[in-house]
N, C-alpha and C positions, 0 to 999 in steps of 0.2 A: 469410511471406517465405521464399523458397527461397534457398539458398546460391548465390552466384555460381559460375562455373566454377572449376575447380581452379587454372588459371593466375592468375586474379584473386586467389583466396584466398592463393595462395602469395606473390604480390607484396605483398599486405597484411601477410602474416607477415614478409617480408624487410624491409619498411619500418617494421614495428611500428606499424602504422597504428591509432591509438586509436579511430577511427570504427568499427571492427570489434570492439572490446572488448565482450563480453557478447552479441554476434550470432553469433559462431562460436568453435569450439575446434578445435585441431589435435591429432590423435593421432600420435605418433611411433613407428613400427614398431620401430626399432632400440633403443629404450629402454623401450617399453611405457608411456609417460607421455603424458598429454594436457595441453596448455598453453593459455593465453589468447594471442591474436595479438600481445600487447605483451610477452611473456615476454622478459627480458633475456638469456636463455641464447642460445648460438650457434645460428643457424638450421639446422635439419636439412636434409638433402638432399631435394629435391623428391620423389624416388621413395619416400622413407620417410614422407611426410606423407599423412594422410587427415584431411579436414575435416568437422566435424559442426556441426549447428544448435543443439546443447544440450550442457551438461556431462553430462546423463543418457545421451545418445546415445553420447558417448565412453566413459562409465563402462559402459554396457551392452555395448559392443564389447571390453571387456576392458582398457581403459587405466586407469591410476591417476593421481590428480590431482598436478600438479607441486607440489613443496615450495618452488620459488623464486618463481614468479608467482602461486601460490595462487589457483586458480579460484574458491574460495569468497568472494574479495574482488572479483570482477568485478561490474560493475553488472548488477543483475537486471532485465532489460527485459521489459516486458509488451506495450506498445502496439503494437510491430511485428507481434505475432502476432495482430493483430485480423482477419486473414483468416479466423480461426475463432473465433467468439464462444463456441462450446461449449468449445474448448481453453482459452481465456482464463478462462472461468468455473471450469472443472475445476482449473486451476492455482491459482486463488484459494482453492478449497475444500481442495486438497491442502496449500496453505500454512497453512490453519487446522486441519490434522491429520485430514483426511478419510480417510487411508489409514493412519493411525497407530493401532495397537492391535488387539485381537481384535475380530473381527466387523465390522471396517471394510474392505469389499472393493471391488474395482472394479465389481462388479455393483451394489452399493449406491450407489456414486458416480454410475454411469451413470443409475440410477433417479432419483436426485436431480435430474439434469440433464435428465431426460425423454428419453433417447436409449438405444439398445440397447448392451450391453456390447461387442459385436464392433465396432459403429460407433465407439464411443469409442476403442477401441484403434486402430482403423484411423486416425482422425483424429490420434492422438497420434504414430503412426509417420509420418504424412505431414508434420506441421508440426514435431515435435520430434525425430524420428528415434529415439524410445524409447517403451517402454509406460509407462502410468500408474504401475505398481509401480516400475519403474526410476527415474522421475522422483522419486517419493517417497523411495526409498532413497538416491538421490544427494543429495537435499536434507538428509537425516538426516546422511549422512557429511560433507558440506561444512559443515553448521552445527556439528557436533561439532568439526571441524577448526578452525573459526573460533574456537570457545570455547577450544580447546586452546592455540592460538597467542596469543590476546588476553587470557586470563584466568588466574587461578590456581585456578580451581574444581577440587575433587577429581574424579577420573576417574569416579567413581560418579555424581556430580551431572551431569557432562557427558553421560554415557550416558542418564541419565533426561531431561535437558533436550532431547536430540536425538531422543528418542522411541524409543530402543532397549528391547527387552523385558527384556534382562538385561545385566549387565556382562560376563558370559562371551561373549555373542553380539557385544558391542561390541568386545571385545578381539580376538576371532577375526576379525572383518571387517577391523579395522585391520591385523592381522598379515597377512592375505591381500593387502590392497591395497598396503601400504607395506613389507612384509617387516620389520616392526619393531613394537613395542608402542606404543600412544598416548602413553605417558609419554616415549618417545624423541623424539617429535615436539616435545614441549614443551621438552625440553632444548636444541633448536636455537634457541629464542627466548631472547635474552640479556637482553631488557627485563623489569623487574619490573612485575607488574600488581597492581591492587587486589585484596584478598581478598573473598570473598563476603559477609562480614559487613558491609563497606562498600559492597556493590554491585559490579556489573560495569560494564565500559565496552567498547562495541564501536564499530567504524567501519563505516558503511554507505555504499558507493560509489554515485555517480550518474553519469549521462552529462551532461557540461556542454554548454551553460551552465545555471546555476541561479540564478534571481532570488530569493536568500534574503531580502533586504530586503522584497520584496513579500509573500512568504509569512509572514514574522514580523509584517508590519504587519496582514495579514489576521487572523492568530490573535490578536494583541494586541487588536484592536478587538472581538473576540468572547469574550475570556477570561472564563470564569465564575468569580466570586469564590468562593474556598475550593477550587475544583477546578483552575484553571490560573493560572499567573503567567508573564508575559512581560516580561523586564527584562534589560538589559546583554547583548543579543544571544543570550539563552537562553530556550527554552520549557520550562516544567516543568508537570507535571500529576500528579494522583493517578490510580491505577489499581485497578480491582477486576475480578478474574476468578475465577470459581467460588468466590466467598466470601473469597478472599485479597486483601489490600489492600496497596498499596505506591506507589511514585512513579517517574517518569522524568524526565530532563533531556536536552534535545537542543540541540546547538550546532553551528555550521558550521565546517568545516575546508577552506576553499577551496583551499589549496595541495595538499591531498590529494584533492580532488574528492569529498569525503565528508561525512557528518554523523556526529558522535559522540554516542552514545546511552548514557547512564549509567542503569542499572536498579537500583533497590532493591525487591526482590519476594522474598517468603519461599517461593514455590513455583517451583522451577526448572523443572518440567515445563511452566510457562506462558511460558517465555522465548520459544520460537518464535512463539507467538501475539502476544506483545508486540512483537516485532521486525516481524512482518507488519503489525501495526496502524501502527507508525511509518512503515513503507514507504508504506502507503496514506495516511496523514494527510499526509505530506510529498511525496507523489507521486514517489517516488524512481525508480519503474520506467519513467517516461516516456522514450521515445526522442525527445527534445525537438527535435532537429535535423530529424528526418523530419516531425514534426508541424508545426513552424514553416515548413518548405519547402512542405508541402502547403497551409497557410493562406495563404502568401504568393502562391499563384497567383491570389488575388483581388487585383486592383490597388488596391482602395480599403482593404483590410485590411492589405495588405503593409507600408505605412509604420509602422503601429502594432505589428506584429509585430517589425519591425526596431528600434523604439524600446524594446521590452521583451523582449530575447531571454531565453529560459530561463524565461518566465513559466509557472508550474504551475497545476494545477488542485487546490486543497487538498481533502483528503478529510475524513472524520469519524472520530473516535476509536472511537465506538460508535454502531451504527445506531440504537438506541432514543434515545440521548442527541441524536443529530443531529435526528431527527424531532421530538423535543420542542422543540428550539431552533426548528425551522421553524414549528411551530404557535405557540409563544410570540411569534414575530416577525411573525405575520400582522397586516398593517395598522399596525404600529408600527415606530419606529426600532430599529436595532440596539442602541443604548444602552439603551433601555427594555427590550428583550428580554433583554439581558444582566443587568439588574437583577432581572427576574422569574426568570431561571434561578438567580441566586444565592439568591433567597428560597426556591425550590423546594429547592435543595441543603441550605440551612439547616434547612428543615423535615423533609426525608425522607432526606437523605443519611447515610451511615455515617461517623462520625469515624475519622480515621487512627489507627492505634496510636501511642502515644507513642514517638518516636525522635529522639534528639538531632541525627541528621543529616538529618532531614526539613527541607526548605527553608521559610522563613517564608512564610506566606500560603496554604499548602496544608494544609487542615484536614479536608475531607470528600471522599468519593467520590460521583460522581453517583448518584442513586437508581435502582435496577433497575426494570424494567417490573413485576415482581411486586409490588415495594414500592408503586408508585403505584397499581396495579390493586386492591390490597387495603386501601389507605388509606381510611378513612371519609371523609375530607375532604382535598382538595389544599391548601386554606388559602391560595390566591392571590387577589388582588383582580383578577379577570378577568371578562369577559362569561360568562354561564352557558354559552352554546353552545360557547366555546372550552374551558372547563373540561371540558365533556362530550366534546369531542374529545380531550383529553388521557387522559381515562379510557378511551375507546374505543381509542385507540392503545396504551395500556398492556395492556388485555386482549388486543388482537390480537398484540402482541409477546410477552406471556407465553404465549399459546396456540400460536404458531407460531415456533419457534426459527430458522426459515429465512426469516422475513419480510424480513430485510435482507441476504439472501445473493443472489449473482448466479445465479439458477436458471433464468431465462427470457430471452426477447428483451426489448428495452427496452419494447416495446409491452405485452408481458405484465406486466412490472414495474409500469408506470404503472397498468394496469387494476387490478391486485391492490391497490396502495396506495390507489386512488381508492374502493375499496369501504369504507374506514374513514371514518366520519362526520367531516366537517370537513376533509378532505384533498382539495383540488381539483387542478387540473392543475399549477399553479405549484409547489405544495407537493410534489407527487409527483415532478415533474421535478427539483426541488432535492435531495430525499432521494435519488433515483436517481443524481444526479451526485455528491454528496459521500458518502453513506453506502455505497451499493451499488457505486459506482465505475463507473458506465455513462458511458463517455467520449463517447457520443453523445447523452446527455441535454441538453436545451436548454429552459430556461424562458422561452419566447418572450414571455410576457405580462409579464415583469419590467420595471418602469418604468425601471430603470437601463439594462437592455439596449436598450430602445426608444430611450432618449435617446443611448446610445452609437451605435446604428445611425443615428440621425438625424444625429449629428455626422459619422459616416463618410461618408454619402452626400450630405449637405446637403439632404435632403428628409424630411419626416415619415414615420416608420416606424409600421407597425401590426403586431400580432402575426402576421397573415396574410402580409403582405409580408416580414416578417423570417423567417418559416418558409421561404418560397420561396427567399429569398436564401441561407439557411443550407444548402440542399441541397448546394451545392458545397463546404461545409465538412465533410461527412460523411467518415469516421466520427469526427471529433474536434471536433464542435460544442461540447463543454464547454470546450475550449481557447479556441475563437473567443469564447465567452461571457466568459472572463477578459479578453480583449483589448478586447471591447466595453465591459466595466465600466471598464477602465483608460482607454479612450478618452473615456468619459463624465466622468471625474473627474481624468484624468492620474495616477491612482494606483489601487491596489486599492480597490474602492468600500467606504465605511464605512456606506452607507445602502442596503440592499436591502429593498424593500417588496413582499412577495409578494402576489399576489392569489389567495386561496384559492377 
């Protein structure tokens, strides 16, 4: 998406139009500061304003983030950048730390994406107005600023969590950007925050509308015993990253158009990865108004979109976990698959460390691919062929750490997943949709989708006819699928029966 002309951008700034929040930033020459279009400060003169498509572009142009509107709290949108799948995939990898640390270069990132380094830099400048390195650095700065404002973490831990190589480098950069040390930024916040011993809590903003009830219903129906708990409007789950274990809790703050995420985790360097996973799981980055408007061009689908504004496409917490769920659910109900997943966790998951603050019901983390691959027996009462599929999946995931990362086109992703024994087209499409976050993935053979399409058109649908119909829904067929499931049951479906 290219920015509108300067006059349009300036009118949006004058009116503090929330529709542009997260889609553009304004650099003010007279102050050297860049702001969100909803900043409450007095609007700068037209001639002093320069508009940018990303915070990184404004940062690279020499502007520092506003302390009043706090660009780090802007909704982090992704789907509007779908004009470049390569950029979207690169952003997902950068969010996972692909450019944080020694040896993690743009050249290595480009190689993982299957493109040349110069081409990747050119795409970033075209779509984001900044280089990949600038994007990564801006993410680090804004994440650190977020932690400074909303937590009482020691500055050393903030620097580590944000991916800085040293506290000295962290302090120098903040002094350069804000003309004051990071501790001075914290003193501007009068609200007391919980200490790291009790965990930290962050707010993650989204673009409204957001159908929280549907999201929570979806997660509740699939909550794995011991790993996930959904109750009283809150989603809780266990977390394991690089051998460390902890938990998260997510609630909705509709008045703030945000999700509140409480994190209890011993390794602060994993905080960006945890936040990135929360964003994917709850589909916070969707520009849902644009998506709904596109899908509403279909006159048959439009009434269902209007009935469910803000319906999101739930992601998966972990690629391997999601793929295991999909295989367990082949040809059986969600309830039965959930029970099997609970048994798998009890047999092979790691128990959480004893902590008085751990919510009841959270006992184990989901087993890793390596744990399942090396187990002599999985121990589940399932058909032999499906047990073999779980083993094959575990070996594939253990051997290829990029198996569930967005490194190719949707077609390439599906072909790669289908090389694993027991994974057919439905399962591959479902994994691509929820784990890899391919927003154009579409499991056309799903019984629930076919029933929803039949209800939509009043004529029996087949996978072939549904795929033909879905061409007009690209590049957001995953969201159309959510509406078809909702049309089928008048709620987020509780029975998805894949055809492997």
